[in-house]
Every structure is written in structure tokens, then in C-alpha cells.
C-alpha positions, 0 to 999 in steps of 0.5 A: 137212397144213394149214399154220399161219395166221400168228400175228398179235399184233394178231389175238390181242389183238383177239380176246383179251377177247371170248372170256373168257366162252366155254369153252376148246374154243370159243376155237379151234373157233368158227364163223368159219372166218377166225379164225386159231386155227381153222386153226392148231389144226386137228389139236388140235381133231381130236384132242380130238374123236377122244379124246372129250374135248370135254366136258372143255373144255366144262365150265363149272364146270372150272378149266383151262389148256390147252397146244394144239399148232399144226398144225406141232407135230403135223407134227414128230412121227415119221412115221405117229404122228398117224395111228396115234394117231387110230385107235380102238385107240390111243385110250387113248394119244391121251387120255393125250397130250391130258391131258398138255397140260391142267392142272386149274387156272387158271395164267397162264404163270409168270415163274419156273421152275415144275413142274405136275402135268397131268391124266394125272398126269405133270408138266411144267416151264415156265421162261423161256429167253433166246436171241439177246436174246429171252425166251420160256417153254418147256415141258420144254425143248422146246416154246415157248409162242408165244401165252399166257394167252388167257382163257376162261370156264373157264381159259386157252389157250396155243398151243405149237410142239411136242407134249408126249409123255407116257411112254405115247407116247414109251416102249415096254412094255419101256422102262416095265418096265425103268424101274420098280424094282418090275417087275424080276421081270417084266423078268427073265421077259421076257428069259428068254422072249425077248420083249424084242424083240417087246414093243419093237416096234410093237404094240399089246400088253397086258401083265398083271403077274405072269401076262402075255399079249400080243396083236397 
């Protein structure tokens, strides 16, 4: 796994304004291989390309705020999860994960606690946290923003130190069914059929509402 380049404030500030006319994706995917963000966000770049979402970040007419995890952030995920998400069969989950890191509006990192809806239609909460005399912005009480408000022609890029995991990645089918009051009948049926342990496994599975089938 490629290690992070050192996050140098001087490097960031020297580059910050020269990318204001470049779409979000090219802030961390420019031709200069020495640019620290190209290495630091290598796995974000790979994931965006695998998910087929480059066109979203390239859209000159878009208004976006991207929270891009570092390589180290991806390395903190459970063993095998990154490789799994990069497989074609798991592309919907990869797309959902990446859209969970993207806002459909240009939003500077707030000074007060704020909740935002992401492009996968879930929400994130950003708030200020002070620890050992140092104050930083944290997303969902788990991911610290290490570099904020890098301007692009179509929004802002923020670098974060922990990958944000939406329900599609962190929850199994069983977790989703049990957590939805509208699916109590399906929950009962799964239990009666002895399928709870199966659908709580590795998968992949697909379940269809009232008349459901699963595929492995």
C-alpha cells in the first residue's frame, strides 16, 4: 500500500489558489507526480475511476464539496474491504461510498455543528472538536478534516483521515431489514425460513421485498 506523503501546510498554501480554475478531480490527479496530493489520495483517485464517477467531479457546471480520504484512511478499513469494493460486482456499494463523501453544494468547513445531506441521500455531521488544546473539524465523530477548503472551479476539496462508511457498506441485508419498521413482515419471514445467518454473511445477495430470492 502506498504511504501518505507528508501533509505540508506550506505545500498546500503554495498550491491552493493556482487550482481555483481546475475541476475537483484534477486537484489530486494532475500530471505532476511530485504534487503531494497525487500520492496522498492515490486510493481515492483509484476508487473514483473504478466507480465511473470521474465525470461527476469533472462537471464544470456542478457545485460540489468533496471529502477525500487519504491512503492511510483506506488502510484503516477492515482487511479485504478495499479489494472487495474494487471488484465489479460490488460497484454499487463503491459508488454509494464515494457519493457519501460528496455534497451537491459548495460548502466551506463550518465553524458550528452542521448536518449536510450527501449525494447518496444520507447525512453527515461536521463539528468542531478540541483535544489537548488543539481544535479541528470532525465528520460523524470519527473522521478529522486534515486539509480544508482547497478551491476548485466547481467546488471545494477537503482531505480527511478516515473513510466515511454509508449503510450499504457498514450494514448487512439483515441489519437493514431489522432496522426498518416497514420490513417487519420480511424480517419474520427470513427468521422463519432460517435465512438470517445466511444473509448476514459475506454475500453478495439480492433480496426482493414481498417475494424474495437471494443469489450467491
